[in-house]
DOZAMI-906952 format. One record per residue (C-alpha): y, x, z. Coordinates in steps of 0.02 Angstrom, whole numbers, padded with zeros to 5 digits, always signed. Last residue first. Layout:
// DOZAMI-906952
YXZ...
// end
This chain:
// DOZAMI-906952
+05669+11747+04303+05567+11687+04450+05539+11814+04589+05620+11721+04732+05742+11615+04630+05735+11468+04510+05866+11385+04398+05865+11204+04337+05929+11130+04173+06104+11057+04161+06152+10876+04201+06316+10816+04123+06449+10703+04198+06580+10636+04076+06564+10671+03888+06746+10703+03837+06827+10763+03998+06669+10855+04041+06598+10861+04217+06460+10977+04274+06304+10943+04377+06187+11090+04411+06001+11077+04446+05913+11174+04583+05760+11273+04627+05697+11380+04770+05863+11368+04860+05948+11499+04969+06039+11595+04831+06096+11427+04755+06178+11385+04919+06322+11504+04881+06392+11376+04757+06441+11255+04892+06469+11083+04812+06317+11007+04897+06169+10892+04873+06006+10932+04964+05821+10898+04932+05674+10901+05052+05492+10853+05023+05392+10886+05182+05226+10979+05164+05241+11095+05314+05311+11232+05201+05451+11112+05152+05490+11083+05335+05500+11271+05357+05625+11277+05212+05731+11144+05296+05731+11246+05456+05776+11407+05363+05916+11313+05273+05985+11250+05437+05980+11424+05515+06059+11502+05361+06199+11372+05361+06230+11402+05545+06250+11589+05512+06363+11566+05361+06478+11440+05442+06446+11255+05426+06573+11118+05383+06539+11125+05195+06356+11085+05224+06390+10898+05247+06344+10843+05071+06205+10719+05023+06040+10754+05114+05880+10688+05032+05711+10672+05119+05574+10637+04993+05422+10542+05055+05240+10576+05088+05120+10466+05187+05230+10313+05174+05174+10146+05248+05303+10151+05387+05276+10205+05569+05245+10392+05538+05374+10403+05399+05498+10313+05510+05466+10433+05654+05485+10589+05547+05637+10519+05454+05721+10479+05619+05687+10656+05679+05760+10727+05519+05911+10610+05530+05940+10658+05712+05930+10843+05668+06049+10815+05522+06173+10718+05628+06169+10849+05767+06192+10991+05643+06332+10899+05552+06419+10862+05717+06402+11045+05766+06483+11099+05602+06628+10976+05619+06656+11012+05804+06578+10902+05936+06689+10797+06050+06630+10633+05970+06455+10666+06036+06516+10626+06211+06496+10756+06352+06358+10799+06476+06359+10956+06586+06196+11051+06564+06242+11196+06681+06378+11269+06572+06271+11362+06443+06158+11210+06432+06295+11100+06356+06221+10925+06356+06277+10810+06216+06273+10622+06247+06212+10467+06154+06249+10306+06253+06095+10197+06280+06187+10103+06420+06174+10252+06537+06144+10418+06452+06026+10473+06315+06018+10661+06279+06048+10779+06134+06041+10968+06160+06160+11113+06153+06156+11300+06193+05976+11339+06143+06027+11447+05996+06129+11301+05921+06015+11283+05769+05855+11299+05872+05917+11176+06003+05958+11049+05866+05792+11061+05775+05670+11027+05918+05811+10926+05996+05788+10793+05860+05610+10755+05917+05665+10736+06097+05815+10631+06043+05702+10514+05942+05583+10496+06088+05733+10450+06195+05791+10325+06063+05617+10248+06054+05618+10225+06242+05793+10150+06232+05730+10028+06099+05582+09981+06211+05700+09951+06359+05819+09853+06247+05671+09746+06190+05621+09718+06373+05797+09674+06426+05830+09547+06288+05936+09453+06416+05788+09390+06517+05614+09463+06487+05560+09492+06669+05650+09341+06740+05574+09234+06603+05399+09300+06646+05418+09245+06829+05489+09078+06773+05342+09057+06652+05219+09071+06798+05316+08944+06899+05327+08824+06751+05139+08838+06719+05100+08795+06901+05217+08646+06897+05144+08591+06730+04966+08589+06800+05020+08488+06953+05109+08362+06840+04954+08344+06729+04845+08296+06880+04976+08172+06941+04998+08103+06766+04810+08066+06749+04801+07978+06918+04958+07876+06882+04892+07832+06708+04736+07753+06786+04846+07651+06905+04959+07602+06760+04811+07548+06653+04748+07436+06794+04923+07366+06816+04940+07331+06629+04772+07243+06624+04816+07137+06777+04990+07099+06710+04917+07048+06541+04792+06933+06627+04930+06859+06736+05036+06826+06580+04889+06748+06492+04851+06636+06644+05036+06588+06656+05040+06546+06471+04880+06444+06488+04956+06349+06636+05113+06311+06535+05007+06250+06390+04907+06137+06508+05066+06062+06578+05133+06030+06404+04968+05954+06349+04965+05837+06500+05145+05785+06470+05108+05750+06286+04953+05647+06329+05049+05542+06456+05189+05510+06330+05062+05461+06196+04974+05340+06312+05140+05256+06357+05187+05242+06172+05020+05166+06125+05033+05034+06260+05208+04990+06200+05155+04979+06016+05015+04849+06046+04888+04837+05900+04760+04691+05887+04865+04585+05762+04869+04731+05638+04679+04738+05631+04659+04554+05572+04805+04562+05445+04749+04719+05354+04634+04636+05222+04753+04491+05186+04895+04616+05161+04787+04717+05038+04751+04562+04929+04934+04510+04920+04987+04687+04874+04861+04694+04729+04931+04530+04656+05108+04603+04659+05048+04766+04580+04979+04671+04427+05138+04569+04404+05247+04727+04406+05131+04818+04285+05155+04675+04158+05343+04690+04175+05337+04880+04144+05229+04855+03989+05361+04736+03920+05499+04863+03955+05403+04997+03862+05384+04887+03711+05570+04850+03712+05629+05033+03722+05819+05018+03710+05907+05179+03637+06057+05083+03567+06112+05081+03380+05992+04944+03326+06044+04820+03460+06230+04863+03446+06223+04847+03256+06134+04679+03271+06260+04614+03395+06406+04671+03284+06331+04590+03129+06305+04424+03217+06131+04367+03258+06040+04206+03214+05896+04292+03126+05947+04225+02953+06130+04278+02981+06072+04457+03022+05968+04464+02860+06116+04411+02751+06230+04540+02831+06103+04680+02796+06090+04629+02610+06278+04638+02585+06282+04814+02666+06146+04878+02548+06242+04822+02391+06405+04903+02451+06314+05068+02490+06231+05075+02316+06400+05058+02226+06482+05193+02335+06333+05312+02308+06350+05302+02117+06540+05334+02120+06516+05488+02232+06381+05561+02120+06496+05548+01965+06642+05634+02056+06526+05775+02114+06469+05813+01936+06648+05820+01866+06707+05936+02005+06559+06054+01978+06606+06076+01793+06784+06126+01837+06717+06249+01968+06613+06341+01835+06759+06357+01715+06871+06428+01852+06737+06553+01904+06719+06618+01727+06908+06648+01710+06922+06733+01879+06775+06848+01837+06851+06897+01670+07018+06942+01751+06937+07042+01894+06830+07144+01774+06983+07182+01666+07085+07234+01818+06946+07349+01878+06928+07428+01706+07120+07447+01694+07156+07525+01866+07061+07692+01858+07102+07748+01680+07282+07690+01694+07308+07771+01867+07235+07936+01806+07347+07938+01653+07503+07906+01758+07452+08038+01887+07414+08166+01752+07577+08133+01661+07678+08152+01823+07585+08310+01872+07620+08387+01702+07806+08346+01711+07820+08419+01887+07725+08578+01838+07827+08604+01681+07990+08587+01781+07926+08707+01913+07863+08832+01784+08037+08840+01699+08062+08771+01526+08102+08884+01375+07926+08889+01307+07913+08698+01303+08025+08672+01150+07928+08804+01052+07762+08717+01074+07627+08817+01172+07459+08847+01086+07513+09008+00998+07558+09092+01167+07391+09055+01257+07287+09197+01185+07424+09331+01196+07463+09281+01376+07278+09296+01424+07266+09470+01352+07422+09529+01447+07354+09453+01610+07188+09545+01592+07277+09711+01565+07384+09681+01719+07232+09633+01826+07141+09792+01775+07294+09896+01818+07313+09809+01987+07128+09840+02028+07147+10023+01980+07301+10038+02091+07217+09949+02238+07066+10062+02223+07182+10212+02220+07279+10143+02369+07119+10124+02472+07055+10294+02421+07222+10373+02465+07227+10282+02633+07051+10342+02676+07096+10517+02621+07254+10510+02726+07158+10447+02880+07025+10579+02858+07159+10712+02841+07248+10648+02998+07083+10642+03096+07040+10817+03039+07213+10879+03085+07201+10801+03260+07027+10873+03284+07095+11040+03227+07241+11026+03350+07124+10986+03494+07005+11124+03448+07151+11246+03434+07210+11195+03608+07034+11216+03675+07026+11386+03591+07191+11436+03671+07130+11380+03842+06967+11474+03816+07059+11629+03761+07175+11619+03911+07028+11597+04029+06940+11747+03952+07098+11852+03963+07115+11807+04148+06931+11845+04176+06945+12010+04084+07091+12062+04193+06998+12008+04351+06843+12101+04296+06940+12260+04268+07002+12244+04448+06819+12230+04509+06807+12420+04510+06647+12479+04600+06515+12415+04481+06608+12492+04333+06604+12398+04170+06575+12459+03993+06397+12511+04033+06341+12339+04095+06163+12346+04168+06180+12323+04358+06005+12271+04421+05989+12428+04529+06146+12377+04623+06068+12207+04666+05906+12285+04724+06003+12399+04842+06110+12254+04902+05956+12144+04929+05873+12281+05033+06031+12301+05136+06040+12112+05157+05858+12101+05214+05888+12240+05340+06042+12150+05404+05944+11986+05418+05815+12073+05526+05950+12152+05632+06036+11984+05648+05875+11897+05704+05842+12033+05832+06021+12019+05897+06005+11828+05908+05841+11842+06002+05917+11970+06120+06074+11865+06146+05971+11707+06175+05853+11800+06291+06001+11870+06386+06075+11696+06400+05915+11625+06473+05882+11775+06588+06062+11777+06651+06054+11591+06685+05888+11612+06776+05950+11761+06879+06115+11678+06919+06023+11523+06981+05904+11629+07084+06045+11734+07157+06148+11582+07201+05998+11495+07277+05957+11652+07379+06138+11664+07441+06134+11481+07491+05969+11507+07583+06038+11663+07669+06188+11565+07731+06075+11423+07790+05964+11547+07884+06115+11631+07963+06180+11462+08021+06008+11413+08086+05993+11578+08182+06167+11558+08256+06130+11380+08311+05964+11434+08390+06051+11579+08480+06181+11460+08552+06047+11335+08605+05941+11472+08684+06087+11550+08782+06054+11448+08941+05869+11500+08941+05767+11365+09027+05685+11410+09194+05504+11454+09188+05396+11346+09298+05320+11416+09461+05137+11398+09447+05061+11229+09415+04896+11175+09489+04831+11010+09421+04748+11101+09272+04726+11001+09110+04774+11145+08995+04905+11061+08883+04940+10891+08961+04944+10977+09135+04857+10873+09265+04970+10786+09394+04955+10861+09569+05136+10922+09572+05238+10851+09427+05266+10941+09260+05429+10894+09166+05508+11066+09184+05353+11151+09116+05362+11044+08960+05547+11084+08932+05513+11269+08953+05368+11262+08832+05475+11171+08702+05616+11297+08721+05495+11441+08699+05416+11361+08545+05588+11328+08467+05636+11509+08495+05476+11569+08414+05504+11455+08262+05684+11514+08242+05630+11696+08252+05494+11666+08122+05621+11580+08008+05740+11726+08027+05604+11847+07972+05557+11735+07824+05740+11720+07772+05758+11909+07776+05605+11931+07666+05671+11800+07541+05841+11882+07538+05762+12051+07501+05655+11976+07362+05810+11891+07286+05904+12057+07294+05761+12138+07196+05766+12000+07064+05954+12019+07050+05933+12207+07025+05800+12175+06893+05923+12059+06800+06065+12187+06815+05974+12323+06724+06124+12423+06661+06232+12367+06808+06110+12438+06936+06220+12595+06970+06348+12480+07052+06222+12423+07183+06176+12239+07190+06244+12147+07344+06121+12108+07482+06188+12214+07623+06369+12162+07590+06329+11976+07603+06345+11884+07438+06516+11817+07382+06535+11964+07262+06380+11906+07168+06487+11795+07054+06591+11947+07005+06433+12041+06954+06379+11883+06856+06539+11886+06756+06530+12075+06729+06352+12055+06663+06412+11919+06543+06563+12023+06489+06446+12165+06443+06328+12049+06348+06473+11968+06257+06539+12139+06204+06368+12186+06136+06354+12017+06049+06527+12039+05971+06473+12207+05900+06319+12124+05827+06431+11983+05760+06544+12108+05675+06393+12193+05596+06327+12023+05539+06497+11972+05467+06513+12139+05377+06341+12117+05300+06383+11937+05250+06543+11995+05167+06451+12133+05075+06315+12011+05017+06445+11885+04958+06541+12020+04866+06381+12077+04780+06340+11898+04730+06515+11867+04669+06512+12030+04569+06344+11986+04488+06400+11806+04453+06558+11869+04372+06452+11988+04266+06342+11842+04210+06495+11739+04169+06577+11891+04078+06430+11935+03967+06505+11843+03817+06673+11935+03828+06654+12017+03656+06613+11843+03590+06784+11787+03650+06870+11910+03535+06768+11852+03386+06797+11670+03436+06984+11701+03441+06983+11775+03264+06879+11631+03198+07000+11508+03279+07146+11592+03191+07059+11579+03022+07012+11398+03056+07190+11354+03106+07257+11427+02942+07130+11326+02841+07180+11169+02934+07364+11199+02896+07324+11216+02710+07219+11058+02714+07363+10966+02798+07484+11013+02657+07359+10962+02523+07336+10793+02608+07525+10763+02614+07543+10798+02426+07401+10680+02383+07478+10543+02491+07647+10561+02403+07570+10551+02228+07472+10396+02275+07631+10314+02341+07721+10341+02170+07577+10263+02074+07571+10115+02193+07760+10082+02171+07748+10086+01978+07597+09971+01977+07684+09849+02096+07832+09831+01978+07721+09799+01824+07616+09676+01928+07770+09566+01960+07812+09553+01773+07633+09512+01730+07628+09376+01866+07787+09294+01796+07714+09292+01618+07549+09221+01681+07642+09079+01770+07743+09033+01613+07588+09038+01501+07489+08926+01619+07633+08801+01629+07646+08793+01436+07459+08772+01417+07459+08629+01546+07608+08545+01463+07513+08545+01298+07359+08471+01382+07465+08333+01461+07531+08280+01288+07353+08270+01221+07300+08161+01368+07451+08045+01345+07407+08018+01162+07228+07977+01207+07285+07850+01340+07377+07735+01212+07242+07595+01211+07250+07592+01402+07438+07560+01396+07412+07405+01285+07275+07340+01398+07382+07367+01553+07518+07250+01484+07394+07112+01434+07310+07119+01605+07477+07108+01696+07519+06948+01599+07345+06870+01638+07340+06910+01825+07468+06780+01886+07404+06631+01784+07226+06675+01834+07274+06675+02018+07351+06499+02004+07197+06431+01914+07084+06508+02046+07178+06418+02185+07171+06249+02093+06983+06266+02067+06953+06312+02250+07050+06157+02309+06951+06043+02190+06785+06118+02253+06833+06082+02435+06884+05900+02399+06724+05866+02302+06616+05941+02441+06702+05829+02571+06674+05674+02465+06492+05723+02440+06464+05735+02628+06548+05567+02668+06449+05475+02537+06285+05554+02595+06320+05504+02777+06361+05324+02730+06203+05310+02624+06095+05371+02770+06171+05242+02889+06133+05097+02770+05954+05155+02744+05927+05161+02935+05994+04984+02954+05881+04914+02818+05727+04994+02897+05771+04928+03074+05812+04746+03028+05636+04669+03025+05557+04761+03176+05717+04737+03276+05714+04548+03261+05534+04531+03330+05567+04649+03475+05726+04559+03519+05629+04393+03538+05494+04476+03648+05629+04556+03755+05717+04391+03789+05554+04306+03847+05512+04451+03963+05684+04458+04040+05670+04273+04087+05502+04301+04173+05566+04455+04269+05713+04357+04340+05594+04221+04406+05477+04352+04490+05613+04454+04579+05606+04353+04744+05416+04365+04748+05428+04553+04727+05544+04571+04878+05428+04467+04989+05279+04575+04936+05373+04736+04985+05406+04670+05159+05224+04616+05182+05165+04787+05119+05272+04880+05247+05213+04765+05390+05030+04792+05347+05050+04981+05324+05131+04998+05495+04990+04900+05578+04855+05000+05485+04937+05165+05543+04956+05099+05720+04771+05052+05728+04721+05230+05678+04843+05303+05805+04772+05191+05941+04597+05263+05912+04664+05443+05909+04761+05413+06069+04604+05359+06163+04511+05518+06109+04663+05629+06146+04677+05555+06322+04496+05599+06362+04516+05777+06295+04675+05803+06397+04584+05753+06557+04448+05886+06522+04579+06021+06481+04674+05979+06641+04520+06011+06748+04481+06179+06658+04660+06239+06675+04657+06207+06863+04503+06322+06879+04592+06463+06777+04748+06447+06884+04652+06477+07045+04559+06630+06974+04723+06711+06913+04808+06687+07081+04666+06780+07168+04673+06925+07040+04863+06937+07054+04853+06956+07242+04717+07090+07228+04822+07194+07102+04978+07183+07213+04879+07257+07357+04810+07400+07246+04983+07452+07183+05080+07451+07017+05265+07429+06973+05363+07549+07085+05222+07678+07075+05228+07670+06884+05416+07709+06880+05397+07851+07004+05252+07924+06904+05348+07908+06741+05496+07999+06819+05379+08137+06878+05302+08149+06704+05475+08167+06625+05524+08298+06751+05362+08396+06720+05387+08386+06531+05566+08449+06549+05507+08591+06661+05369+08640+06538+05487+08631+06389+05617+08734+06481+05484+08864+06522+05419+08868+06344+05597+08893+06280+05629+09031+06407+05464+09114+06359+05506+09105+06173+05684+09166+06201+05626+09312+06309+05480+09365+06199+05572+09500+06102+05433+09629+06083+05405+09581+05899+05589+09613+05875+05549+09798+05887+05520+09807+05699+05538+09998+05696+05692+10003+05583+05759+09831+05627+05748+09862+05815+05812+10040+05795+05962+09977+05695+05998+09842+05825+05992+09973+05964+06112+10083+05865+06229+09934+05839+06232+09899+06026+06249+10082+06074+06395+10104+05953+06353+10204+05798+06413+10385+05787+06242+10469+05767+06176+10334+05648+06328+10346+05533+06338+10537+05524+06274+10549+05344+06356+10388+05287+06501+10466+05189+06387+10535+05054+06222+10445+05046+06074+10492+05159+05908+10453+05077+05760+10437+05193+05805+10383+05369+05978+10305+05376+05995+10252+05193+05818+10179+05195+05865+10090+05357+06013+10003+05274+05917+09955+05115+05759+09888+05198+05611+09996+05244+05422+09966+05244+05414+10054+05075+05311+09921+04984+05383+09773+05081+05563+09830+05055+05524+09862+04871+05457+09682+04859+05615+09613+04941+05727+09711+04820+05623+09659+04667+05751+09544+04583+05633+09506+04434+05453+09570+04434+05395+09646+04270+05217+09624+04202+05126+09790+04197+05176+09962+04134+05035+10043+04035+04880+10152+04059+04776+10025+04152+04914+09977+04275+05079+10065+04311+05186+09943+04409+05353+09876+04347+05506+09819+04447+05657+09730+04374+05844+09709+04403+05942+09632+04261+06128+09590+04264+06202+09506+04112+06382+09458+04073+06475+09547+04212+06656+09491+04215+06807+09595+04163+06863+09478+04024+06805+09603+03893+06627+09574+03958+06533+09706+04060+06345+09731+04043+06219+09764+04183+06049+09850+04187+05932+09906+04328+05751+09962+04298+05629+10012+04435+05465+10095+04385+05312+10110+04498+05165+10229+04517+05026+10202+04643+04928+10320+04754+04800+10255+04880+04779+10117+05011+04850+10224+05152+05008+10248+05051+05067+10378+04925+05201+10294+04818+05259+10378+04658+05428+10350+04579+05505+10307+04411+05691+10262+04403+05782+10191+04251+05968+10155+04276+06078+10078+04140+06262+10026+04153+06366+09941+04019+06548+09939+03958+06530+10123+03910+06710+10189+03912+06758+10090+04068+06609+10165+04166+06518+10024+04254+06493+10020+04442+06654+09924+04482+06596+09776+04375+06442+09753+04485+06547+09694+04631+06691+09770+04731+06576+09829+04872+06463+09920+04751+06514+10095+04810+06381+10109+04946+06236+10057+04829+06144+09896+04790+06007+09834+04673+05876+09886+04801+05767+10015+04712+05866+10050+04553+06034+10043+04640+05973+10156+04781+05909+10285+04654+06073+10272+04555+06172+10295+04717+06081+10460+04749+06116+10515+04569+06299+10463+04590+06313+10583+04736+06310+10729+04614+06440+10658+04493+06560+10803+04460+06687+10745+04589+06676+10904+04694+06597+11047+04599+06410+11055+04565+06243+11076+04648+06088+10967+04662+05960+11053+04773+05781+11110+04789+05666+11168+04930+05497+11195+04849+05458+11231+04665+05339+11082+04647+05476+10960+04699+05597+11029+04568+05463+11035+04433+05422+10850+04466+05601+10785+04485+05633+10764+04298+05816+10713+04284+05892+10616+04139+06068+10591+04069+06129+10451+03954+06311+10477+03908+06468+10417+03999+06407+10461+04174+06563+10457+04286+06527+10286+04369+06358+10229+04300+06363+10215+04109+06192+10294+04083+06068+10362+04211+05885+10410+04187+05777+10464+04336+05600+10532+04337+05468+10573+04469+05536+10525+04639+05409+10532+04783+05407+10383+04904
// end
């Protein structure tokens, strides 16, 4: 990931939009971002993180904490280039957020664009996951390996072993080696499956066997033969039962029909009488029905018209009462309505009088306001003139200060020249002091090793004249000790051979062949030496003493060689740096070009600096006062313009009011001019309300009066018509009723009987048809009984019942046998399936047992995340080896990183025999060196494992803990990384770093504009 452009606005201390073009900085080489503490350097790193992942270290309090209070919005635009194995792509990340007055974030946008076909493509919202996929790094690992924010620089070095292992697993995706849980799960599944299969086998074995299968087969055959016999007997009984059932049905039908025929014969006489009566009623009803219906219709019409007449009479009386009440009010309102023109003229006069009174009061008020506004305008004009005079005086004084300050224009460049010269002198003195210290260290080192050699034997101690070349003297002593040890070893071997020969000779027996020469003749054996054991012990003691002395000399020689090489290498490096400094001092003195200043008297510079600071402070004070005067003048001018517009508006209003008063005055009667506006207003409102009520109420009252009068006339006519209709219907009803009585007497019926007959719902024709159907069905029953009588006499119910019971018992027995046969068939099929399933489960059980055993072996190997921890520890050791390439160089071979038990990071001090100690015991500078070396190694490994071919490595702060020598070593290492193609940038507040950088930008902070980014500056031949 290579940054190209960055724009920041409203983020923390950035009040105005600032932009950084990284391309010239990256092309120049090792570059940096410099500036004082709190100027906003680290904010650029957090802006990159915010654009990529939508998060940064100081976002713990939410998005509202990111936004500058003066801006109320934050904007970050970051363009970067990605060189991957697939090619080179360009991307743009945009982050925006806006703050509401309530303190909440209104909108938060996070988008990613890709450069396609000469333009930015379709944006992707919330692109943190896509950026993680593109870079191969999430937010935490990006901060650890690529871009190190302030305060998190030493995080990876000081992590606990557990957290460091988790970080390595996430960083290098080591979770793919975590097979323990999967294997354990597979093992438990295999064991559970095997247990379930074993339980199934036991259950099947308890239910199914070959002997039981043969018994069931024999029983099944016997039951099937018995079922066939019963089925044949059941068929015979069913045939006989079907014949008896047919006879039983005819017998039951015969007896039912005989009973029904007896009942019909008993009802025959009653049916004949009912038939005669119905025929007579049918004849009477046909003659009286029309007359009865006409009589009922006349009664209904009479009742309806009587009700209508009563309702109309009530309405007429009500309207008459309302008309009597409305008529007096109508006459009164009519007279008032005719006088409405007089009331309107009177209201117009009151209106003119009220308007004149209000205009007169307004004119009086405006006269007072005009006088006050004129006086205020004069005061504002006087204040503005006073402020303009003060502003002119401030401008003259500011011009004088600027002239004096212009004479000190070369002061910053001169300060930089003196600071650079002072820095070079201090560095030269430090190098000379360190060379002297190296000489003293070398002498004390030789003295230390001389004292350590005091424990050597007198013959093997280095001579005093060998102090100048002590290493060669130690080498010579080591050769002497080696020769002495070889001589002693030969003596020990010879003594052992003699003792062995003596022991062998002592064990020889007469006549037994010698195991060495084979001869049976043995001369007199040599007696063992009684002093051999003592001599052997002395020789071994001397040999052990010489071995210890040789080990001491060898260890001292190697330590002396290592430390001497370090001192020599350091002395050579210091001499080279001293030559470079002398050359830089000479070049620096030749570049001195100020004639009014002396290069050897910096006291004049201090005086000029103090005067320069005083002038700047005074100018800032004048700027503040001028801004205050300008704001006061602007405010006074704005007030004067406002008051002048108000005065002109008041004058125009006053003139308008005077003209209106002159126009209205002749229209107002003399008696109304003396009244107050409130009295005129009340009188006018009363007249207007009275006039409005008359004009609104009279037309409605007139319409209501006329409508009531017309409705009363109409109802009077309806009453007369209804009374005539009622009299006509009464006469017709009496005539019809007399005719109905005469007809009833002629038929031999009373009036009540006739009304009951005609009023009821009796269906005479239907009753006659019912009687005829009764006679027809009676004759049909007699014929059917004669037909069934012969068959019914042949049927015996007892015989039929016995046959039916036998058939039912046979069927029940057959059904039970069929159920037993079905049950046996199901048992046979189930047992056959169980035997087959037993064979299959046995084979599967053996397979699962073998699989479970193999998984148990793998589970023991991968238990407790051991394999992943082993891989993480391997990665950590590789990381330490890569980091030691930098760390040993920066510490002159004195310190190195190592991994102890439990993945604990340790520091080995090679100057004291490689003794381990915790990383927390390092000093501030050593801790920075170790953290930086670990970060560089981590970046190397991440860049190799991720999808990035080239990526910027950014270091935020940490250089303040280094001395000058350590700083030069670190900078030389970073510069060598840049020569190898690595992109490295640093952030620091140390101003002396600008001499070591190829390019840099400077961040300054203004109280008015916030953080500002100044253009870059290049060294090494660039001007």
